[in-house]
Every structure is written in C-alpha cells, then in structure tokens.
C-alpha positions as CSV (number, residue, x, y, z in Angstrom):
1,P,-15.1,10.8,-34.6
2,E,-17.5,8.0,-33.6
3,D,-21.1,7.4,-32.6
4,F,-22.2,6.4,-29.1
5,C,-25.6,5.4,-27.9
6,P,-26.3,6.1,-24.1
7,H,-28.3,3.5,-22.3
8,V,-32.1,4.2,-21.8
9,G,-32.3,5.7,-18.3
10,A,-29.0,7.6,-18.3
11,P,-28.9,11.4,-18.6
12,G,-28.8,12.4,-22.2
13,A,-30.1,9.0,-23.5
14,G,-32.8,9.1,-26.2
15,A,-33.8,7.3,-29.3
16,Q,-31.0,8.7,-31.4
17,C,-27.3,7.9,-31.0
18,Q,-25.0,10.8,-30.7
19,R,-21.6,11.8,-32.1
20,C,-18.2,12.4,-30.3
21,D,-15.7,14.3,-32.4
22,A,-12.5,15.4,-30.7
23,A,-12.0,18.1,-33.5
24,D,-15.4,19.7,-33.0
25,P,-15.7,22.0,-29.8
26,R,-19.5,21.4,-29.7
27,R,-19.1,17.5,-29.7
28,H,-15.7,16.8,-27.9
29,H,-15.4,15.1,-24.6
30,D,-11.8,15.7,-23.8
31,A,-10.0,15.7,-20.4
32,S,-10.9,19.4,-19.8
33,Y,-14.4,18.2,-19.0
34,L,-13.2,16.0,-16.1
35,T,-13.9,18.8,-13.5
36,D,-17.3,20.2,-13.4
37,F,-18.5,19.1,-9.9
38,H,-19.0,22.8,-9.2
39,S,-21.6,23.0,-12.0
40,Q,-24.4,20.4,-11.5
41,D,-26.7,22.1,-13.9
42,D,-24.4,22.0,-16.9
43,S,-22.8,18.6,-16.5
44,T,-19.8,17.8,-18.8
45,W,-17.8,14.6,-19.0
46,W,-14.7,13.0,-20.4
47,Q,-15.4,10.0,-22.7
48,S,-13.4,7.2,-24.1
49,P,-13.8,5.3,-27.3
50,S,-16.6,2.8,-27.1
51,M,-16.5,-1.0,-27.0
52,A,-17.0,-0.9,-30.9
53,F,-13.4,0.3,-31.0
54,G,-12.0,-2.5,-29.0
55,V,-12.2,-0.9,-25.5
56,Q,-12.7,-3.8,-23.2
57,Y,-10.5,-6.0,-21.1
58,P,-7.6,-6.7,-21.3
59,T,-7.3,-3.4,-23.2
60,S,-7.2,-0.6,-20.6
61,V,-7.9,3.2,-20.8
62,N,-5.7,5.4,-18.6
63,I,-6.2,8.8,-17.2
64,T,-2.9,10.3,-15.8
65,L,-2.8,13.4,-13.5
66,R,0.6,15.0,-13.1
67,L,0.7,17.1,-9.9
68,G,3.9,19.2,-10.6
69,K,5.6,18.2,-7.3
70,A,5.1,15.7,-4.4
71,Y,1.9,16.0,-2.6
72,E,0.5,14.1,0.4
73,I,-2.7,12.6,-1.0
74,T,-5.8,12.5,1.3
75,Y,-8.5,11.1,-1.1
76,V,-9.3,10.5,-4.9
77,R,-12.9,10.8,-6.0
78,L,-14.4,9.8,-9.4
79,K,-18.0,10.5,-10.5
80,F,-19.0,8.6,-13.6
81,H,-21.3,9.8,-16.2
82,T,-22.0,6.2,-17.4
83,S,-22.1,3.2,-15.1
84,R,-19.1,2.5,-12.9
85,P,-16.6,0.1,-14.4
86,E,-16.6,-3.5,-13.4
87,S,-12.8,-3.2,-12.9
88,F,-10.5,-0.3,-12.5
89,A,-7.5,0.6,-10.4
90,I,-5.7,3.7,-9.0
91,Y,-1.9,3.9,-9.2
92,K,0.6,6.5,-8.0
93,R,4.4,7.2,-8.4
94,T,6.7,9.5,-6.5
95,Q,9.1,10.4,-9.3
96,A,8.8,11.0,-13.0
97,D,10.5,7.9,-14.3
98,G,9.8,5.7,-11.3
99,P,7.5,2.7,-11.3
100,W,3.7,2.9,-10.8
101,Q,2.6,1.6,-7.5
102,P,-1.1,0.3,-6.9
103,Y,-3.1,2.4,-4.6
104,Q,-6.5,0.7,-4.8
105,Y,-8.3,-1.9,-6.8
106,Y,-12.0,-1.9,-7.6
107,S,-13.4,-5.2,-9.3
108,A,-16.1,-7.7,-9.0
109,S,-13.5,-10.2,-9.9
110,C,-10.5,-9.2,-7.6
111,Q,-8.7,-12.5,-7.9
112,K,-9.4,-13.0,-11.6
113,T,-8.5,-9.5,-12.8
114,Y,-5.8,-8.4,-10.4
115,G,-4.7,-11.5,-8.6
116,R,-5.7,-10.0,-5.3
117,P,-8.0,-11.2,-2.5
118,E,-11.1,-9.1,-1.8
119,G,-11.6,-7.2,1.5
120,Q,-8.2,-7.6,2.8
121,Y,-7.6,-6.6,6.4
122,L,-4.3,-5.2,8.0
123,R,-3.2,-6.0,11.4
124,P,-0.8,-3.7,13.5
125,G,2.8,-4.6,12.6
126,E,2.0,-5.6,8.9
127,D,3.2,-3.7,5.9
128,E,0.6,-0.9,5.4
129,R,1.7,-0.1,1.8
130,V,-0.7,-2.5,0.4
131,A,-3.4,-1.8,-2.2
132,F,-6.8,-3.4,-1.3
133,C,-9.4,-4.7,-3.7
134,T,-13.0,-4.3,-3.2
135,S,-16.2,-5.2,-5.2
136,E,-18.4,-2.5,-3.4
137,F,-18.5,-0.1,-6.4
138,S,-18.5,-2.6,-9.3
139,D,-22.2,-3.1,-9.9
140,I,-23.6,-1.8,-13.2
141,S,-26.2,0.3,-11.4
142,P,-26.7,3.2,-11.2
143,L,-26.4,3.7,-15.0
144,S,-25.1,7.2,-14.4
145,G,-23.8,9.5,-11.6
146,G,-22.2,6.7,-9.5
147,S,-19.3,7.8,-7.4
148,V,-16.1,6.1,-6.0
149,A,-14.1,7.8,-3.2
150,F,-10.7,6.4,-2.2
151,S,-9.2,7.4,1.2
152,T,-5.4,6.8,1.3
153,L,-5.5,6.2,5.1
154,E,-8.6,4.1,5.4
155,G,-7.9,0.7,6.9
156,R,-4.3,1.7,7.8
157,P,-3.7,1.0,11.5
158,S,-1.0,3.8,11.9
159,A,-3.4,6.5,10.5
160,Y,-4.0,7.8,14.0
161,N,-0.2,8.2,14.5
162,F,0.5,9.5,11.0
163,E,3.2,12.0,12.2
164,E,5.3,9.1,13.6
165,S,4.8,6.7,10.7
166,P,7.5,7.2,7.9
167,V,5.8,4.2,6.1
168,L,2.4,6.0,5.8
169,Q,4.1,9.2,5.1
170,E,5.7,7.5,2.0
171,W,2.4,5.7,1.3
172,V,0.5,9.0,0.7
173,T,3.2,10.7,-1.2
174,S,2.6,11.0,-5.0
175,T,3.9,13.1,-7.8
176,E,1.4,11.7,-10.4
177,L,-1.8,9.7,-10.3
178,L,-3.1,7.1,-12.9
179,I,-6.6,5.8,-13.2
180,S,-6.5,2.5,-15.1
181,L,-10.0,1.8,-16.5
182,D,-9.7,-2.0,-17.2
183,R,-13.2,-3.7,-17.6
184,L,-16.5,-2.2,-18.7
185,N,-19.7,-3.2,-16.9
186,T,-22.3,-4.8,-19.5
187,F,-25.6,-6.4,-19.5
188,G,-24.1,-9.3,-21.4
189,D,-25.6,-8.3,-24.7
190,D,-22.0,-7.4,-26.0
191,I,-21.5,-10.9,-26.9
192,F,-23.7,-10.6,-30.0
193,K,-21.3,-7.9,-31.4
194,D,-24.2,-5.7,-32.4
195,P,-22.7,-2.3,-33.4
196,K,-25.4,-0.3,-31.6
197,V,-24.9,-2.5,-28.5
198,L,-21.2,-2.0,-28.6
199,Q,-21.4,1.7,-29.1
200,S,-23.5,2.0,-25.8
201,Y,-20.5,0.8,-23.7
202,Y,-17.7,3.2,-22.9
203,Y,-16.1,5.0,-20.1
204,A,-17.2,8.4,-19.0
205,V,-16.2,10.5,-16.0
206,S,-17.9,13.7,-15.2
207,D,-15.8,14.7,-12.2
208,F,-12.2,13.7,-11.0
209,S,-11.1,15.3,-7.8
210,V,-8.1,14.8,-5.6
211,G,-7.6,15.9,-2.0
212,G,-4.2,16.6,-0.7
213,R,-1.5,19.0,0.4
214,C,2.0,20.0,-0.8
215,K,4.5,17.7,0.7
216,C,6.7,20.0,2.7
217,N,7.5,17.5,5.5
218,G,6.0,19.9,8.2
219,H,8.3,22.7,7.4
220,A,6.2,25.0,5.2
221,S,2.6,26.1,5.1
222,E,2.5,26.9,1.4
223,C,4.0,26.1,-1.9
224,R,4.5,28.4,-4.8
225,P,6.2,28.3,-8.4
226,D,10.0,28.9,-8.0
227,A,12.1,31.0,-10.4
228,A,11.8,28.1,-13.0
229,G,8.1,27.9,-12.7
230,R,8.1,24.6,-10.8
231,L,6.1,24.2,-7.6
232,A,8.3,24.3,-4.4
233,C,7.5,24.5,-0.8
234,R,8.3,27.9,0.9
235,C,10.5,26.4,3.5
236,R,11.0,27.4,7.1
237,H,12.9,25.9,10.1
238,H,16.2,26.3,8.2
239,T,15.3,23.7,5.7
240,T,15.5,23.6,2.0
241,G,14.6,21.6,-1.2
242,A,11.4,21.3,-3.1
243,D,9.9,19.4,-0.2
244,C,11.9,20.9,2.5
245,E,13.6,17.6,2.8
246,S,17.0,18.6,3.8
247,C,18.7,21.2,6.2
248,L,20.4,24.3,4.9
249,P,24.2,24.0,4.4
250,F,25.2,25.5,7.9
251,F,22.3,24.0,9.8
252,Q,23.7,20.4,10.2
253,D,24.1,20.1,14.0
254,R,21.5,17.3,14.1
255,P,19.9,15.0,11.7
256,W,17.1,16.4,9.5
257,A,13.6,15.3,10.7
258,R,10.1,15.9,9.7
259,G,8.2,18.6,11.5
260,T,5.1,17.5,13.5
261,A,2.4,19.1,15.5
262,G,4.2,18.5,18.7
263,A,7.7,19.6,17.5
264,A,9.0,21.8,14.7
265,N,12.2,19.7,14.5
266,E,14.1,22.8,13.2
267,C,17.6,22.3,11.7
268,V,20.1,23.7,14.2
269,P,23.1,25.8,13.1
270,C,26.6,24.3,13.5
271,N,28.6,25.8,16.4
272,C,31.9,26.9,14.7
273,S,32.8,29.4,17.3
274,G,32.4,32.2,14.8
275,R,35.3,30.9,12.7
276,S,33.6,29.1,9.8
277,E,30.4,29.2,7.8
278,E,30.8,25.7,6.4
279,C,30.0,22.4,8.1
280,A,28.8,18.9,7.4
281,F,26.8,16.3,9.5
282,D,28.9,13.7,11.2
283,R,26.8,10.9,12.5
284,E,29.5,9.4,14.7
285,L,30.2,12.8,16.2
286,F,26.5,13.2,16.8
287,R,26.3,9.8,18.4
288,R,29.2,10.6,20.9
289,T,28.4,14.2,21.7
290,G,24.8,15.0,20.7
291,H,26.1,17.6,18.3
292,G,26.7,16.3,14.7
293,G,28.0,19.5,12.9
294,R,31.7,19.1,12.0
295,C,33.0,22.6,10.8
296,L,35.1,22.9,7.8
297,R,37.8,25.2,6.8
298,C,38.2,26.9,10.2
299,R,39.6,30.4,10.1
300,D,42.0,32.2,12.5
301,H,44.3,29.2,12.8
302,T,41.8,27.1,14.7
303,A,40.9,23.4,14.4
304,G,38.6,20.8,15.9
305,P,35.0,19.9,15.2
306,H,33.8,23.4,16.4
307,C,36.9,25.4,15.5
308,E,37.4,25.4,19.2
309,R,41.2,25.0,19.6
310,C,44.2,26.4,18.0
311,Q,46.4,24.8,15.3
312,E,49.7,23.6,16.3
313,D,52.5,26.2,16.8
314,F,49.9,28.9,17.5
315,Y,48.7,30.4,20.9
316,R,46.0,32.6,22.2
317,W,45.8,34.4,25.7
318,S,42.0,33.6,26.1
319,P,39.4,31.4,24.5
320,R,37.8,34.4,22.9
321,T,40.7,35.7,21.0
322,P,42.0,34.3,17.8
323,C,45.0,32.1,17.7
324,Q,48.0,33.9,16.3
325,P,51.8,34.1,16.1
326,C,53.6,36.9,18.0
327,D,52.6,39.6,15.6
328,C,52.2,43.1,17.4
329,H,49.7,45.4,15.7
330,P,51.7,47.6,13.4
331,A,49.6,50.9,14.2
332,G,49.2,50.4,18.0
333,S,52.6,49.2,19.1
334,L,55.9,51.0,19.5
335,R,57.8,48.1,18.1
336,L,56.9,44.8,16.7
337,Q,58.7,42.5,19.2
338,C,56.6,41.0,22.0
339,D,57.7,39.3,25.2
340,A,57.5,35.7,26.2
341,S,53.9,35.9,27.1
342,G,52.9,37.6,23.8
343,T,52.4,41.1,25.1
344,C,53.5,44.0,23.0
345,V,54.8,47.4,24.0
346,C,52.0,49.8,23.1
347,K,51.6,53.5,22.4
348,P,50.2,55.7,25.2
349,T,46.5,55.6,24.1
350,V,46.6,51.8,23.0
351,T,46.3,48.7,25.2
352,G,46.0,44.9,24.8
353,W,48.5,42.1,24.5
354,K,48.9,42.7,20.9
355,C,48.3,46.5,21.1
356,D,45.2,46.1,19.0
357,R,42.7,48.1,20.9
358,C,42.1,51.5,22.3
359,R,42.2,52.5,26.0
360,P,38.9,53.4,27.7
361,G,38.1,56.9,26.6
362,F,39.7,56.5,23.2
363,H,38.6,55.0,19.8
364,S,39.6,54.3,16.3
365,L,43.0,52.8,16.3
366,S,45.4,54.3,13.5
367,E,48.9,55.0,12.8
368,G,48.9,58.0,15.2
369,G,47.3,55.8,18.1
370,C,43.7,56.3,19.3
371,R,41.5,59.4,19.2
372,P,39.8,60.7,22.4
373,C,36.1,60.2,22.8
374,T,33.8,63.2,22.4
375,C,30.5,61.7,23.8
376,S,27.8,64.3,24.9
377,A,27.7,64.3,28.7
378,V,24.0,64.9,28.6
379,G,23.0,62.1,26.3
380,S,25.6,59.3,26.9
381,L,26.0,56.7,29.6
382,G,29.8,56.7,29.6
383,T,32.8,56.4,27.3
384,C,32.7,55.4,23.7
385,D,33.1,52.1,21.9
386,P,36.9,51.7,21.5
387,H,36.5,50.4,18.0
388,S,33.8,52.5,16.2
389,G,33.9,55.5,18.5
390,R,30.1,55.2,18.9
391,C,29.0,56.5,22.3
392,P,26.6,54.4,24.5
393,C,23.4,56.6,24.5
394,K,20.7,56.8,27.0
395,R,17.6,54.8,26.0
396,N,15.9,57.5,24.1
397,V,18.9,59.2,22.7
398,E,20.8,58.5,19.4
399,G,23.6,59.8,17.3
400,H,27.2,58.9,17.0
401,L,27.9,61.3,20.0
402,C,24.5,60.7,21.7
403,D,23.5,64.3,21.1
404,R,19.9,64.1,19.9
405,C,16.5,62.6,20.9
406,R,15.3,59.4,19.2
407,P,12.1,59.9,17.0
408,G,9.0,59.7,19.3
409,T,11.0,61.5,22.1
410,F,11.9,65.1,23.0
411,N,13.6,67.4,25.3
412,L,17.2,66.0,26.0
413,Q,18.0,66.6,29.7
414,P,20.9,65.6,31.8
415,H,18.9,64.5,34.9
416,H,16.6,62.3,32.7
417,L,17.6,58.7,33.0
418,A,16.4,57.9,29.5
419,G,17.7,61.2,28.3
420,C,14.7,62.2,26.5
421,T,11.0,62.2,27.4
422,S,8.6,59.9,25.4
423,C,6.1,61.6,23.2
424,F,2.5,60.9,24.4
425,C,-0.2,62.1,22.1
426,Y,-3.0,59.8,23.0
427,G,-2.3,57.4,20.1
428,H,-2.8,60.3,17.4
429,S,0.8,60.7,16.8
430,K,4.3,59.3,17.6
431,V,6.1,62.6,16.7
432,C,6.5,65.5,18.9
433,A,8.9,68.3,19.8
434,A,9.6,70.7,22.6
435,A,7.1,73.6,22.3
436,A,8.3,77.1,22.4
437,Q,7.1,79.8,24.8
438,F,6.5,77.4,27.7
439,R,8.0,77.8,31.1
440,E,8.6,75.8,34.1
441,H,6.1,75.9,36.8
442,H,7.4,74.6,40.3
443,I,5.1,73.2,43.1
444,L,6.9,73.8,46.2
445,S,6.4,73.0,49.8
446,D,8.9,74.8,52.0
447,L,8.4,73.0,55.2
448,R,10.6,75.4,57.1
449,Q,7.6,77.8,56.8
450,G,5.0,75.4,58.3
451,A,3.6,71.9,57.8
452,Q,1.5,73.3,54.9
453,G,-1.2,70.5,55.0
454,W,1.1,67.6,55.1
455,R,-0.2,64.7,57.2
456,T,1.5,61.5,58.4
457,R,0.7,58.2,59.9
458,S,2.4,55.1,61.0
459,V,1.8,52.0,58.7
460,G,-1.6,50.8,59.6
461,G,-2.4,53.6,62.0
462,P,-4.6,56.7,61.7
463,E,-3.6,59.7,59.7
464,H,-2.9,63.0,61.7
465,P,-1.1,66.3,61.0
466,A,2.6,66.0,60.6
467,R,5.0,66.9,63.6
468,W,6.5,70.2,62.6
469,S,9.6,72.1,63.8
470,P,11.2,75.3,62.3
471,R,13.7,73.0,60.5
472,G,10.8,71.0,58.9
473,I,8.6,67.9,59.4
474,L,10.2,65.6,62.0
475,L,10.6,61.9,61.0
476,N,11.6,59.1,63.4
477,P,13.8,56.6,61.6
478,G,12.9,53.8,63.9
479,D,9.3,53.8,62.7
480,E,8.1,53.3,59.2
481,E,6.1,56.5,58.5
482,E,3.9,57.5,55.6
483,L,3.6,61.2,54.7
484,T,0.7,62.4,52.5
485,L,1.2,65.4,50.3
486,P,-1.5,68.2,50.3
487,E,-3.9,69.0,47.4
488,K,-1.8,71.2,45.4
489,F,0.3,68.2,44.4
490,L,-2.7,66.3,43.2
491,G,-5.4,66.4,40.4
492,D,-4.3,66.8,36.7
493,Q,-0.5,66.5,36.8
494,R,0.0,65.5,33.2
495,F,2.4,68.4,32.7
496,S,4.8,66.7,35.3
497,Y,5.2,63.6,33.1
498,G,9.0,63.0,32.8
499,Q,9.9,65.7,35.3
500,P,11.7,65.4,38.6
501,L,10.1,65.4,42.1
502,T,12.8,66.3,44.6
503,L,12.8,65.8,48.4
504,T,15.3,67.3,50.7
505,F,16.1,65.8,54.0
506,W,18.2,67.0,56.9
507,V,20.4,64.2,58.2
508,P,21.8,64.7,61.7
509,P,25.3,63.6,62.8
510,G,25.9,60.0,63.0
511,S,23.1,59.1,60.8
512,S,22.5,58.2,57.1
513,P,19.6,58.9,54.8
514,L,16.3,57.1,55.4
515,P,15.0,54.5,52.8
516,V,12.4,56.4,50.9
517,Q,9.8,55.4,48.3
518,L,7.1,57.5,46.5
519,R,3.6,56.1,45.9
520,L,1.2,57.5,43.4
521,E,-2.5,56.6,43.3
522,G,-5.4,57.4,41.1
523,V,-8.2,56.0,38.8
524,G,-7.8,52.7,40.5
525,L,-4.0,52.5,39.8
526,A,-1.1,52.6,42.3
527,L,2.5,52.7,41.5
528,T,5.5,53.0,43.8
529,L,8.7,54.8,42.4
530,Q,12.3,54.2,43.4
531,H,14.5,57.4,43.6
532,S,16.8,57.9,40.6
533,S,19.5,59.9,42.3
534,L,20.8,60.8,45.7
535,S,23.1,63.7,46.6
536,G,24.4,64.7,50.1
537,P,27.4,64.8,52.3
538,P,30.5,63.0,50.8
539,D,31.1,61.0,54.0
540,A,28.6,58.8,55.6
541,G,27.6,59.8,59.1
542,Q,28.3,63.6,58.5
543,P,25.3,66.0,58.9
544,G,23.8,67.8,56.1
545,E,21.2,68.0,53.5
546,V,20.4,65.0,51.4
547,Q,18.4,65.3,48.1
548,L,16.5,62.5,46.7
549,R,15.2,62.9,43.1
550,F,12.2,60.8,41.6
551,E,11.5,60.7,37.8
552,L,7.7,60.9,37.2
553,Q,7.7,58.4,34.5
554,E,6.6,54.7,34.1
555,T,10.2,53.4,33.8
556,S,10.9,54.5,37.3
557,G,8.2,52.1,38.7
558,D,9.0,48.9,40.8
559,V,6.9,46.7,38.6
560,D,8.4,44.5,35.7
561,P,7.3,45.0,33.0
562,P,6.8,48.8,33.7
563,L,3.3,50.3,33.5
564,P,2.5,51.2,29.9
565,P,2.7,55.0,29.3
566,F,-1.0,55.3,28.5
567,H,-1.9,54.1,32.0
568,F,0.9,56.1,33.6
569,Q,-0.7,59.2,31.9
570,R,-4.1,58.2,33.1
571,L,-2.7,57.9,36.6
572,L,-1.1,61.4,36.3
573,A,-4.3,63.0,34.8
574,N,-6.3,62.2,38.0
575,L,-3.8,61.9,40.8
576,T,-5.8,61.4,44.0
577,A,-2.9,60.6,46.4
578,L,0.7,61.2,46.6
579,R,2.5,59.5,49.6
580,I,6.1,59.3,50.8
581,R,7.1,56.2,52.9
582,A,10.2,56.6,54.9
583,G,12.1,54.9,57.8
584,G,11.8,51.3,58.9
585,R,15.2,50.7,60.5
586,S,17.0,50.7,63.9
587,P,16.7,54.0,65.9
588,S,19.1,56.8,65.5
589,P,18.8,60.6,65.8
590,S,15.7,62.0,64.2
591,G,15.9,63.5,60.7
592,Q,13.8,66.3,59.1
C-alpha cells in the first residue's frame, strides 16, 4: 500500500492524499480497471507506484496484453487518468518467445530517450516496418483525460494496397502488445524530493483499447476456441492452421496464398486420377506445368506425378481402367487364362475384357454370373446399373426398382415423363397422395362430327372458322396454320395439371406428320409445349392415324429454366387461349 496525491485540477484531486492498496478491493487499481471506456460516469483506472517508489526514467513500467493468437492490429488507444507520460512506447511481437519489436514511440525527447528522429517520413520503396517517434502527445496538459491513438497503417505508403503488401501484413500482425511507460511528465518540482510532490507523480490509465481482427489470411470470417481452448480461425478455402496459413494435406496443387477481396486464392486439390489421397507440393513441377501437386503412394500399379501412367510390366486397355496383370475375374470368367490382348472368356451374362462386369440387363456379378434386372417398366428409364442393380428412375420416382413416387409427388403413370406428378398445394404443404373416389373426366372434340367451334388462321392473318370435312378439320402442310380450341377447353383447368392432351391426325399416303406445337395463354403468361410422344404408322410415307401427346406440366415447355410450378398453375387456373400451330414446310397432300 502507498499514498498518492492527485494534482489540483485532476478528477479526484482534493486537499487530502489517498491510499492505493492492492489487497483492498475498495482501494486497489489493478489491471482489471484498464477498460471502462463504456462507463464514463464511473471512471476507474489502473495505477502504477508513484515516483516516491523510484518510478521514473530509466525505470520503466510495462503493461502487457496477450491476445491468445495472431491478430492484425488496426489501432491502439490509451486514455490516461493522469497527465500523459513524457515518453512511452508501444511494442509488439508475433510469437511467445520472440523479440519485442517497436510499433511507435511518443516522447518530447525522441533522440535523447529512444535514439530516434522525430517526425520521420517514409517514401515509397522504403522499409515500412519502422517505428516513428512523435512529441505530439507528450505535453503535461491536460492533467487528466488525455488520449493517445496509434494507427498501425498511418504514414505507410502501401496502406492503400494492403492486400498486396506482405510487408505491411507482417507489420500489423501481433500476438502480444506491450506498453512501456518510460518517463513521467513533471512540473520540475520533483528535484526537491518532497515526499508529497513525489507521491503526486505516477502513471494511471483509465482505458486501454485495441482494434483488430483475427489473423486468418483472408481464409476465414471468424475465430473460436479449438478443442484445447486456444483461439483458432475457422478456416475455409481448404486451408488449415491456427491462422489458415497453409493448405490441407491433399490440396497442394498450387502454392498457398493469402485470400484477398479480389481473389479467394483457394487451395486446389491434387489431381491423382483417383488413385491416391496423398500428395506434396513440388515447386519445380509447378514451374514446368502449372500444377505442383506430386502424388504419393499411387494405387492400382500406377505411377507419375498424377498417377497417370502404369508401372512397368503392367498394362491397361483404356486410360480409365486400372493397370493390372492378366488376371481374369474369378467369378465372371469361365477360365482364368486370357488371350494376348488381355481379354478373358466370360460366362453368358458377363462381359468385359476381364469378365468383371455384367451385360446390359443384368447386375450383381457373383459366382453364378449376373442376375437379371427387375426394374419397373412404369417408373424406370431403362435397364439397371450392372454393379448395384439399382434402376435408373424417372425424375419423380425412387426405389431400388423405381416403383414408388418421390416425396412431394404422386400418381405413378407410364405415360408421365417424370413418372409422378408434383404436388401443388399453394405453398401450404409439400406432401400429397392420390385421392380416392375421383374419376377421370375427358374433354373431347370429335372433329368427324363437325368443327365444334374450332377456328383457324394463317400466321399473321385473320381468324375464321376451320375448314371441315367428314374426316375432320383440313390442314394444308404448305402453310403454317394456327388452330384455336373452343371454350370448353378453357377457363379453370387446374385438374388437368400433369395430364395428357392428345391430338389425332390423319396422314395421307406419301406424307409424314406435321410439326406441331401447343400454346397456352392466360393471366399475362404464354407457354409453348413440345409433344412428349408420337405414335403412328411404322413406316414413313404410309397413310394412317398419328397421335401426338402433350403433357400439361411446366417441364414440357420450351423455356429453360422451365416455368415455376406456381406460375404454371396460375396459367391453368385461368386459361384464356389454347392454340395448335401446325405445318410450315413444303407442300404435300393435305392432312386432317
């Protein structure tokens, strides 16, 4: 414990000296009082011993701040409860046992105290890792509340190009900061050694604040305690380390680089052709080829920087197959001997040079050969995978055999391109099922019974009733004609969503089906659909009926990306026009 006597005019000053006692919670002024800038009404301060205890140049008082990991420091700010020191300095270091490097000096006697000139100026090209010295904040006034703010980049020519300046990036990096309070400001009355006078001179700091960010080299947006409780960056871009200072082990294809605002500089995976998970950066290989990842311990008897070629005495029949000796598959081959090209003699359901895969339509190679596929004809797109037996399902179908609808779809149908129809519940649910006790309702125009309100026009011409004959509406293939469907096909057609619209044409001898498009219009939207299937005479040029099927769903449209389901439902809810555009090629006998 000791007494201290604030100067007259300073906050807390009075006729009586006060007592500072580190053991008394009501009278201590330890380092926990360094941060109360948020509480102006109840100012606290850290306080050093006074000059009566020998605190004066060359004896220094140090405040050390350990940050827990590397930070990129923007500023250091000190607010003094007493007058600002005549001389003090800010130091930093970047590792726990490393040397302290000067950041900034403050002194009314720069040359005498620190051996530095005052007001140094850096020119472009000079070393920017230089601590300046200034006397700007070294006056004894004000007696309290004086502040000092240090900006790490002020006066550094490369500050405006910080992302491209490794020198400045290293300059602002710090794991610890040290404030060295070196010389007290006095009125000169300390030379008389009066105890009361000496007790009035001491260092006191009411706020010590530091601005900065975790040093993550542009590869993380936050840092958190790791499993050991130490602060570490949450690295992205395939980087690793407490500061994201290196690439992950398999991402060594180019040198590590700091991420910037203009380029993420992600670490790139090595290209080992899928035959290794280990690699190392090879600078010479990078210089020659632009790819520095040299793969280690290649599998499948391969070699080379990217496991791209076979070892000696091995062969392969294509670049995608592994290098191997003449070993026929024991389950798929009839015998283990292959011919000169490496081809083995396979069981009936097995194929491949080594008899190592199933024929199309079979799967799951075993001792008995391969088993036949059992894909659902309604929900699959073809034969099954020869390895797993999994069937290739239509877009809205799932299951090993493609025999059930995906969640959010319903009503598996063979004619449906996607297999199942997407649920549409106006955003209130994504789950639906086919409802019971519903029946199909067909809207039909049998044009052999009459034109039934159909109208036609040439493109750009006026609309008029369609030309009718007992065999249907007549079309001239030489002209591009547009048919307009009558009212019964319009209005609210939401129940038709996902259902087919079928057109039947009669094609005369020597002709072929016309190119046909279906156009839907309503609520300011228009969508042209292409037909999903065509059935007719087996031989081109033969007469007969041709059926075109259109699926009334957004995936049938001619726009990419397709119209969203919500807008397609809006269109169906108020269908104002339904048109068929046909023809537009060289003349041939008329169709109906």
